[in-house]
Residue, then its C-alpha position, 0 to 999 in steps of 0.5 A: m500500500l502506497g503512502l502519501f506524503v503531503a508537504p506542509a503548506t508555506t505561508h506568506a511570511q516565510h517568503r518574506k526577504r530577511p533583513p541584512p545583518v547589521p555590521r558589527e563595529v570593527p575597532d580601529i587598530v591604526s588609531q590605538p596608542i603606541i606604548k613605548q617600552q619603559p627604560g630598563a625593561k629591555e636594555a642590557i649592557e655589554a663591555d670589554v677592554s682593548t687588551r686583557n693582558v698588559a706585559v710589564t717589562a723594563s721599558f714599561n711607561g704606563v699604558e692607556v686602556l680603552v673600555f668600550g661597549a654597547v647598549d642592547g635595546s637602546q632607546q637613545p635617539s642620538a649620541e648627543s641626547g644624553y638619554y643614558d649615562i655611563i660610569v666606568v670604574v677600574e680597580g686594582v688589587p687591595g693592599r696595605v697603606v700606612v699613614r703617619r701623622r707628623s707633629n712639631v715636638a720641641g722644634l722638630w717634626v717627628n712622627t707621632s701617630a700612624v694608622v694602618f689601612d688594609n684592603v685599600p685599592t692599589f689603583y682606582a680610577i672612575a670615568s663617567t659621562r657626567p659628574p657621578d653625583e649627577v648620574a647616580t644617587d648617593e646611596f647607590r654610590t656608597l653601596y657600590r663604592i663608586g667614587v674615591h670618597h665612597l671607598r670603604l677605608v677601614p683601619a686594620f684590626a687591633q690599632s695601637h691607639p684608639l681613633s676618634t671619628d675626627d681622627l679617622d676621617a682625617f686619616q682617611k682623607a690623607v689616604v685619598r690625598i696621597k693616592e691622588e698625588e701619586g696618580l693612583f686615584v683618578s676621577a675623570p667626569f666627562a671622560a666617558r662618552f657615547i659615540g652612537r645610539s648604543l656605542f660608548s667608550a672610555r680611556i683609562v691610563l694605568p701609570v708607571n707606578v701601578t701595582v702588578g696584578p688583576f684589575d676589575t673593570r666595572v661599567y654601570l648604565f643609568h637613565e635619569q639616576k635609574f640603575l639599568g645594568e652592569y657589566a664586569v670584565r678583568l684585565y691583567l698586568e703581568r711581569q715579563g722577561i727578566e723582570r719576572y724572573l728577578h721578582d720570583f727569585a727575590f720573593g722565592f729565595p730572599f736570602l740567596y737574593g740578598l747575598m747576590t745583591v751584596a756580592l754585586a755591590m762589592a764587585a762594583g766597588l772593587f772594579a771602580a776602585r781598581w780601574l776608575g780610581 
């Protein structure tokens, strides 16, 4: 038996044309504000020195070391804009310094007191794009020993005489003054400079009387006194040639070295008396 299928009757409403969809509002991407990266969020500093090893020979008259580097992710528009500041610190090995005070006693100037300081840098130089007090806060410079007046000059343990605060301050200033007169403490504002949007350089002179050993070089990056980053590298001053052998022999065999020195002096005196007298 065949079944019949009857299609449902269509109404007039179903044949009406549907209204077009209302377009949704598309955000204007172009007009969105551009957010600039805040200083310090992406910047990173890298640095190096022109030479990692300096040979000290009989002809050594000091050496000039070039400290250079770059700021990765620099936002500086130009080298002259002053957007960033750089501080370069070169510090030698620590050593002992004895400071004596001379007083007039019965018309004679004699040493009346002395203070021994340990862990005093044998060499300390600072170069910056501007004076350090304009680049970093006083708290930061104290914490990171930036500047000769922020070095921790502490007297050695068990001093023979107790020191008052005024005496300690006077002896500490004497250490800085003596080192500056010897050319071993150097402050050079404006000696560091940018040579591009990210490239910078600074020149540090190691004098002829500098102590042989490692030198720690630290480079600090700032923006409006805000610390952004630090990079450290080390260079070495090493004796080479006959100076190295004589130094090792003198400290390794001091008694034999003394005997040889006396023998050479006597031989030179006899030669002068015999042939030049």
